[in-house]
C-alpha positions in Angstrom: -74.9 28.0 15.4 -75.2 26.2 12.0 -71.5 26.7 11.3 -70.6 25.3 14.7 -72.8 22.2 14.1 -71.3 21.8 10.6 -67.7 22.0 12.0 -68.5 19.4 14.7 -70.2 17.1 12.2 -67.3 17.3 9.8 -64.8 16.8 12.6 -66.7 13.8 14.0 -67.0 12.2 10.6 -63.3 12.7 9.9 -62.4 11.2 13.2 -64.5 8.2 12.4 -63.1 8.0 8.9 -59.5 8.2 10.0 -59.9 5.9 13.0 -58.5 2.8 11.3 -55.5 4.7 10.0 -54.9 6.3 13.4 -55.1 2.9 15.1 -52.6 1.4 12.7 -50.3 4.4 13.2 -50.6 4.1 17.0 -49.5 0.4 16.8 -46.8 0.9 14.2 -43.3 1.7 15.5 -42.0 5.1 14.9 -40.1 5.5 11.6 -40.1 7.1 8.2 -42.8 4.9 6.8 -45.2 5.5 9.7 -44.5 9.3 9.6 -45.1 9.4 5.8 -48.4 7.5 6.3 -49.4 9.9 9.0 -48.7 12.8 6.7 -50.9 11.3 4.0 -53.7 10.9 6.5 -53.3 14.5 7.9 -53.2 16.0 4.4 -56.3 14.0 3.4 -57.9 15.3 6.6 -57.0 18.9 5.7 -58.1 18.5 2.1 -61.5 17.1 3.2 -62.0 19.9 5.7 -61.1 22.5 3.0 -63.5 21.0 0.6 -66.2 20.9 3.3 -65.5 24.5 4.2 -66.0 25.6 0.6 -69.2 23.6 0.3 -70.6 24.8 3.7 -69.0 28.2 3.3 -67.6 27.8 6.8 -64.7 30.2 7.5 -63.8 28.4 10.8 -63.5 25.1 9.0 -61.5 26.7 6.2 -59.1 28.2 8.8 -58.8 24.8 10.5 -58.1 23.2 7.2 -55.4 25.8 6.4 -53.8 25.3 9.8 -53.8 21.6 9.3 -52.3 22.0 5.8 -49.6 24.4 7.2 -48.8 22.0 10.0 -48.5 19.1 7.5 -46.1 21.3 5.5 -44.0 21.9 8.6 -44.0 18.3 9.4 -42.9 17.5 5.8 -40.1 20.0 6.1 -39.1 18.5 9.5 -39.2 15.0 8.0 -37.0 16.1 5.1 -34.6 17.7 7.5 -34.6 14.6 9.6 -34.1 12.4 6.5 -31.2 14.7 5.4 -29.7 14.5 8.9 -30.1 10.8 9.0 -28.5 10.5 5.5 -25.6 12.7 6.5 -25.2 10.7 9.7 -25.3 7.5 7.7 -22.8 8.9 5.3 -20.6 10.1 8.1 -20.8 6.7 9.8 -20.1 5.0 6.5 -17.1 7.3 5.9 -15.9 6.6 9.5 -16.3 2.9 9.0 -14.5 3.1 5.6 -11.7 5.2 7.2 -11.5 2.7 10.1 -11.3 -0.2 7.7 -8.7 1.6 5.6 -6.7 2.4 8.7 -6.9 -1.2 9.8 -5.8 -2.3 6.3 -2.9 0.2 6.4 -1.9 -1.0 9.8 -2.1 -4.6 8.7 -0.1 -3.8 5.5 2.5 -1.9 7.6 2.8 -4.9 9.9 3.1 -7.2 6.9 5.8 -4.9 5.4 7.7 -4.7 8.6 7.6 -8.5 9.0 8.7 -8.9 5.4 11.6 -6.5 6.0 12.6 -8.2 9.2 12.6 -11.6 7.4 14.5 -10.1 4.5 17.0 -8.5 6.9 17.5 -11.9 8.6 17.9 -13.6 5.2 20.4 -10.9 4.1 22.4 -11.2 7.3 22.4 -15.0 7.0 23.7 -14.7 3.4 26.3 -12.1 4.4 27.6 -14.4 7.2 27.6 -17.3 4.8 29.6 -15.3 2.3 31.9 -14.0 5.0 32.5 -17.6 6.2 33.1 -18.8 2.7 35.5 -16.0 2.0 37.3 -16.7 5.3 37.5 -20.4 4.5 38.8 -19.6 1.0 41.4 -17.2 2.4 42.4 -19.8 5.0 42.8 -22.5 2.3 44.7 -20.0 0.1 47.0 -19.1 3.0 47.6 -22.8 3.8 48.3 -23.5 0.2 50.8 -20.6 0.0 52.4 -21.7 3.3 52.7 -25.2 2.0 54.2 -24.0 -1.3 56.6 -21.7 0.6 57.5 -24.6 2.9 58.1 -26.9 0.0 60.1 -24.3 -1.8 62.2 -23.6 1.3 62.8 -27.3 1.8 63.8 -27.7 -1.8 66.1 -24.7 -1.7 67.6 -26.1 1.5 68.2 -29.4 -0.1 69.7 -27.8 -3.2 71.9 -25.6 -0.9 73.0 -28.7 1.0 73.7 -30.6 -2.1 75.7 -27.7 -3.5 77.6 -27.5 -0.2 78.3 -31.2 -0.3 79.4 -31.0 -3.9 81.7 -28.1 -3.0 83.2 -30.0 -0.1 83.6 -33.1 -2.4 85.4 -30.9 -5.0 87.6 -29.4 -2.3 88.3 -32.9 -0.9 89.1 -34.2 -4.4 91.5 -31.2 -5.0 93.1 -31.8 -1.6 93.5 -35.5 -2.4 95.0 -34.7 -5.8 97.4 -32.3 -4.1 98.4 -34.9 -1.6 98.9 -37.4 -4.4 100.9 -34.9 -6.4 103.1 -34.2 -3.3 103.5 -37.9 -2.7 104.5 -38.4 -6.4 106.9 -35.4 -6.2 108.5 -36.9 -3.1 108.7 -40.3 -4.7 110.3 -38.8 -7.8 112.7 -36.8 -5.7 113.6 -39.8 -3.6 114.1 -41.8 -6.7 116.4 -39.2 -8.2 118.4 -39.0 -5.0 118.7 -42.8 -4.9 119.9 -42.8 -8.5 122.3 -40.1 -7.9 123.8 -41.9 -4.9 124.2 -45.1 -7.0 126.0 -43.1 -9.7 128.4 -41.7 -7.1 129.0 -45.1 -5.7 129.9 -46.5 -9.1 
């Protein structure tokens, strides 16, 4: 009977003593801080019960204190597991965000590289066309120059050939005229000789 009264007295005193802390814990949002505070209060409760059980030599109170201490240990383990799980989840989330950011950066870089390559390809194509146009224009001018030179050479050769032909004709005409003059002179001499002969016969 005395042990029962002692247990109830200790229990009632502890309930009154921890009322402010329980009130605060009831109003506070659930979280690691409130859980840690609750554990401090529960362990203090178990320690006081254990001390009272030793003083009062109360086995029931000692057993209750041991159960409360064991429960606090379990809650501590659960809190550690929960904290570890939260840390792992946070790490996983951070890694996922990092991978997402890296993927977005790679995608952006790939898009920038593709754009740069397209622009470079357009620039190269423009330069190639410009070079091809310049080469074609140069070849055209060269062909025109060669054609003009060939034309001038042909015209010059034609003039030279024509001049040579005229000179040949002139030489031939001159030879012909000389032959005619020689024939005329021969006939004149012949006629003169005949005339002289006739005069001699007449004399």
